[in-house]
C-alpha positions as CSV (number, residue, x, y, z in Angstrom):
1,M,-1.4,-2.4,14.6
2,A,-3.2,-4.5,11.7
3,K,-1.1,-5.6,8.7
4,I,-3.3,-5.1,5.6
5,E,-2.4,-6.7,1.7
6,I,-4.0,-3.8,-0.7
7,Q,-3.9,-5.0,-4.1
8,I,-2.6,-2.9,-6.8
9,E,-2.7,-2.2,-10.2
10,G,-0.6,-0.8,-12.8
11,M,3.0,-1.2,-11.1
12,T,5.3,-3.3,-13.7
13,C,8.7,-2.4,-12.0
14,G,11.2,-1.9,-9.4
15,H,10.9,2.1,-9.9
16,C,6.4,1.4,-9.9
17,A,6.9,-0.5,-6.3
18,M,9.5,1.9,-5.1
19,S,6.9,5.1,-5.8
20,I,3.9,3.0,-3.1
21,T,6.3,2.5,-0.9
22,K,7.5,6.0,-0.1
23,E,3.7,7.5,-0.3
24,L,2.4,4.8,1.6
25,S,4.7,5.4,4.4
26,G,4.8,9.7,4.2
27,L,0.9,8.2,6.6
28,Q,0.8,9.1,9.7
29,G,0.2,5.7,11.1
30,V,2.0,3.4,9.0
31,G,5.0,1.2,10.0
32,N,5.9,-1.5,8.0
33,V,5.0,-1.6,4.2
34,Q,6.3,-4.3,1.8
35,V,5.5,-3.9,-2.3
36,D,6.0,-6.1,-4.6
37,H,5.9,-5.4,-8.0
38,A,5.1,-8.8,-9.4
39,A,2.5,-9.6,-7.7
40,G,0.6,-7.1,-7.5
41,K,0.4,-6.0,-3.9
42,A,1.7,-4.2,-1.1
43,T,1.6,-5.0,2.5
44,V,1.9,-2.1,5.6
45,E,1.0,-2.5,9.2
46,V,-1.6,1.0,10.3
47,D,-2.7,2.0,13.2
48,G,-5.7,4.2,12.7
49,V,-5.0,4.5,9.0
50,S,-8.3,4.2,6.7
51,N,-8.4,2.1,3.4
52,D,-9.3,5.6,2.1
53,Q,-6.1,6.7,2.9
54,L,-4.6,4.0,1.6
55,S,-6.3,3.8,-1.7
56,E,-5.3,8.1,-1.7
57,A,-2.0,7.4,-1.5
58,V,-1.6,4.4,-4.1
59,S,-4.1,7.1,-6.2
60,E,-0.5,9.9,-5.6
61,A,1.9,7.0,-6.1
62,G,0.1,7.1,-9.4
63,Y,-1.8,3.4,-9.4
64,K,-4.6,2.1,-8.4
65,A,-5.7,-0.2,-5.1
66,T,-8.0,-2.5,-6.3
67,G,-8.9,-4.9,-3.0
68,F,-8.1,-4.8,0.5
69,A,-7.5,-7.6,2.8
70,T,-7.3,-7.4,6.8
71,L,-4.1,-10.3,7.8
72,N,-4.0,-10.0,11.4
73,A,-5.9,-7.5,13.9
């Protein structure tokens, strides 16, 4: 599994983080999800999931993914 860090715009509270966690966790191929609203980012473990799919899940929660970084491959 690869670990991806997603920069997310618009998170202001723990509820925001829970909404994003729920959407990302619902994707097939997504493992561990950690969302930090204070830092404005999420870290996810993925297997066969594209950045576009991750971005769409963040959008479904009502937020905007503004950047992606692979932490390990």
